[in-house]
C-alpha positions as CSV (number, residue, x, y, z in Angstrom):
1,M,77.3,54.9,112.8
2,P,79.5,57.1,114.9
3,G,83.2,56.3,114.7
4,T,82.8,53.9,111.9
5,M,81.3,55.5,108.8
6,T,82.5,59.0,109.1
7,A,84.2,61.7,107.1
8,G,85.3,64.8,108.8
9,G,83.3,63.8,111.9
10,K,80.1,63.4,110.0
11,T,78.3,60.2,109.2
12,L,78.1,59.4,105.5
13,P,74.3,58.7,105.2
14,S,74.6,56.9,101.8
15,I,77.1,54.3,103.2
16,Q,75.1,53.9,106.4
17,A,71.8,53.4,104.5
18,T,73.4,51.0,102.0
19,F,75.0,49.0,104.9
20,D,71.8,48.9,106.9
21,D,69.8,47.8,103.8
22,A,72.3,45.0,102.9
23,L,72.4,43.8,106.6
24,A,68.6,43.8,106.8
25,K,68.4,41.5,103.7
26,L,70.5,38.8,105.4
27,P,68.2,36.2,107.0
28,D,68.3,35.3,110.7
29,G,70.2,32.1,111.4
30,Y,72.8,30.4,109.2
31,V,73.2,30.9,105.5
32,D,75.9,29.8,103.0
33,G,77.1,32.2,100.4
34,H,80.0,33.7,98.6
35,F,82.3,36.7,99.4
36,G,84.6,37.3,96.5
37,D,85.2,33.9,94.9
38,R,85.2,32.0,98.2
39,P,82.5,30.1,100.0
40,W,81.4,31.5,103.4
41,G,79.0,30.5,106.1
42,V,77.3,33.3,108.0
43,T,75.2,33.4,111.1
44,V,73.0,36.4,111.9
45,K,71.2,36.9,115.2
46,R,69.0,39.9,116.0
47,S,67.7,40.7,119.5
48,E,64.0,40.6,120.0
49,D,63.8,44.3,120.6
50,G,65.7,45.0,117.3
51,K,68.4,47.0,119.1
52,R,71.3,44.6,118.5
53,T,72.4,42.6,115.4
54,W,75.3,40.1,115.7
55,L,77.0,38.6,112.7
56,Y,79.7,35.9,112.5
57,G,81.0,34.7,109.2
58,E,83.8,32.3,108.3
59,E,85.4,31.4,105.1
60,L,84.6,27.7,104.5
61,S,87.7,27.0,102.5
62,G,90.1,29.0,104.5
63,T,90.7,30.8,107.8
64,D,89.3,34.3,107.4
65,I,86.4,35.5,109.6
66,V,84.2,38.5,110.0
67,S,82.4,39.3,113.3
68,F,80.6,42.3,114.7
69,N,77.8,43.7,116.8
70,L,75.6,46.6,115.6
71,Y,73.8,48.5,118.3
72,R,70.8,50.7,117.4
73,L,70.8,53.9,119.4
74,A,67.7,55.4,121.1
75,G,67.7,58.4,118.8
76,S,68.8,58.0,115.2
77,G,71.8,56.1,114.2
78,S,73.8,53.1,115.3
79,I,77.2,52.0,116.5
80,L,79.2,49.3,114.7
81,K,81.5,47.3,116.9
82,P,83.8,45.0,114.9
83,C,85.4,42.1,116.7
84,E,89.2,42.5,116.3
85,M,89.0,43.8,112.7
86,S,88.5,47.1,110.9
87,S,85.1,48.6,110.3
88,A,86.1,48.8,106.6
89,K,86.4,45.0,106.4
90,V,83.0,44.5,108.0
91,I,81.4,47.1,105.7
92,E,82.9,45.5,102.6
93,F,81.8,42.1,103.7
94,V,78.2,43.0,104.4
95,L,77.9,45.0,101.1
96,S,79.5,42.2,99.0
97,F,78.4,38.9,100.6
98,E,76.0,37.0,98.3
99,P,73.8,34.4,100.1
100,S,73.1,31.2,98.2
101,R,69.7,31.1,96.5
102,E,68.9,27.7,98.0
103,K,68.0,27.2,101.6
104,A,71.0,26.1,103.7
105,A,70.8,22.9,105.7
106,P,70.8,23.5,109.5
107,R,74.2,23.4,111.1
108,P,74.9,20.8,113.7
């Protein structure tokens, strides 16, 4: 992910692979879960062609949010575009968010 997971100008493959794997495990649509010790609601949308993933999460008992778009490039790699927050916050959230085991009820 150029510009987001780099060290000395080079992508850190282990972080990118771990991030991609964790993001892929999140279901499309809305899911409740936990980040840290706090409850969160997360919505994931993926484009039909698989080139864009959008995630919006909000702390259910507070005011914190996480939001980003991930764009898959034609060659190899992808670009992470956080929405008014650091890439580090997005990466930490995706790697640490634990979806609930039970199916969430549809949101109104």
